[in-house]
N, C-alpha and C positions, 0 to 999 in steps of 0.2 A: 485634487482640491479638497480642503478640509473646512469645516464650519461648525459653529455652535449656535445655540439659540440666542446668545447675547453678542456674539462677535460676527463680523462679516466674514465671508469665505476667504481663505488664504490659498494661494497657489503654492504647491509643494512639488518639487521635481526630485526624483530619487535616481541616483546613478552610482553603480558599483557599491551598493549598500549604504551610501551616504545621502541624506535628505537635505535639500536646500530650499529656502523660502524664495520663490520666484514670482510673488504677487506683483502684478503690473506688467509682467512679461510673459510668463507661462502659467496656465492653470486658472488664473483669476485676474481680472482687470476691470477697469471702469467702463460702464456703458455710456450712452449719449447723455444720460441724466446724472452722471458722476457717481453712480452706485457701483460697488464692487460686485461683479457677478462671475459665475463660473464659465470660463471660455478658454479654449486652448491658447489662442494668441490675442494680443491687444488689438483694439479696433483700428489703430493707426497702421497696423501691419497687414490688414486683410482687405480684400475687395469682394463684396461690399464691406463697409465698416461694421455693419450689423450682421447678425447671424441669419443667413438665408441660404439653404442648400441649393435651391433652384437658381437664384441669381449668382451664387458662387460658381455653379457649373457653367452658367452662361459666360461669365468672365473668363473661366478656364478655357472654354472653347474659342473665345475671341483671341486670346493670346496664343493658343495652339495654332490657329490658322495664320497668324502673323509669323509664327515660327516656321510653318510649312512653306509659306511664300518666300521667306528669307532663305530657307534651305534650298528651295528649287532654283532661286537666282544664283546662289553660291555654287551649287553643283553644275548648273547649266553653263555658267561662265567658266568654271574650272575645267570641265570636259572640253568645251568648244575652243578654249585658248590653249589647252594642253598644260595649264598650270597645276591641275590636280595631280597629274602623273609626275610632272617635273618636281613638284615641291613635297609631295607626300609619299611617293613610292620609294622605299630605300634601295640603294644600290647593293650589289652583291658584296662589295668591299665593306660597306657599312654593316651589313648583316654578320659578316665574319668577325667584326670587331665589337659586337654588341655587348659582350662581357666586359670589355674595357670601358665602354660607355657607361654601363651600370655602375662600375666601381668609381668612376670619376664623379658621377652624380651623387653617390653615397658619401663621397668625400667633399662634396660641394665645390668641386673643381670644374669650372665651366669653360667652354671654348673661348679662345682669344683670336685676335686677328681676323683674317678673312673667313675662318671657320665659323666665327660667331654670327656671320650674316646668313648662314644656311641652317636649316633644321637638321639636328642630329638624328641618329637612327631611333632613339627612344621617342623623340618628338613625333617623327613620321609615323611610327607604328601606333602610338597613342592616338594621334589625330585620325588615322585611318580607321581604327576601331570605333572611335566616337562618331565620326562623320558617316561611315558606311555601315556601322553595326548598331551601336547603342541608340543613336537618334532615330533611325528608321524603325527599329524594333519598339522604341518608346511610342512612336506615332501609331504603329499598328496596334499595340496593346491598348492605347487610349481609345482608338476607334472601336475596338472590341467591347469597350464598356458603354458605347453609345447604342441604346435600343433602336434609334432611328437608322443608324448605319448598319446594324445587325439585320434589319429587315431587307436592306438593299444588297448586303453582302454577308450572308450567314456563315460563309466559309472562314471569315476572319476570326470569329469567336471559336470555331472548331479548331483553328490553327493553334490556339493556346490551351485547348482542353477545357474550355468553359470560362464563364465570366469571372469567377473567383481566382482562377489561375492567372487570367489576364490582369486582374487588379493587383495581385501580388507582384507579378513581373513589372507592371507599371510603377509600383512603389519602389521596388528594388532598383530599377533603372534610374528613377529620379534621384535616389540617394547616391548612386554611382556618378551621375552627372554633377551633382553638387560637390562630391569629393574631387572630381576632375577639376572643377573650377577652383576649389580651394588650393589644390596642389599647384595648378597653373599660376594662380596669383602669387603663391609662396615662391615659386621659381622665378617669377618676374622680379620680386622684391630682392631675393638673394643674389641674383645674377646681375643686378644693376637697375634699380627701379626707374630712375629718371631717364637713363639712356634708353631703356626698353619702351617706356611709355612715350617718349618723344619719337622713337622710331615708329611705333604703331600709329601715332596721330599725324605725324608730318612726313614720314618716310626718311628722315635724316637720322642716321645711326652712327655714333662715334665708334670707330674701330680702334681697339687697344693693340698697338703694335708690339711685337715681341722680338727680341734679338736672338741670335743663333743659340745662345745658352738656355733659352726658354724663359728668361726674365722679361718683365714688361719694360718696354723702351721708354 
């Protein structure tokens, strides 16, 4: 943020040596009275809309527990029904052809026919890492930052080597999860946006048939 005695503050974001005016989005935006003040994100993008560390932490924990309950239902159903193993654990044949799968994705060549109805090896490994690795670790790192939880389970903060280490891991994992979502959405768009979204919402997925030569029928 920059400001002078006669001008209101301006938001400035610097990336790779280049500076950009981001007033109204990053660094400086209007408050409830319409005045430009220094704040990281605009009021419409934060909970609460005003600056309050205590209330912001309460909202953070509220959504964290929704995340935990959702995760427990997902894991419970996946394990009880066998769907977790069936859908996310790659077969030996898939693991042997992981190199070919990487090359196909780099060339933006996506599975067709019946193969498109199943997760490929990269999807399975990525989802396993996220569901069984990143998300539980993110939860534990977040709990390590809670003084109340530390009093009940001090071993959690020791697991991360201290509160600052837990905060760093929590921040890094949050960015990795955002990156995962961005890549996930990009793949949905590139491999057939409407067909994929319709399949996720209704269960109806159009299969593109291929003839023996490999061309679409």
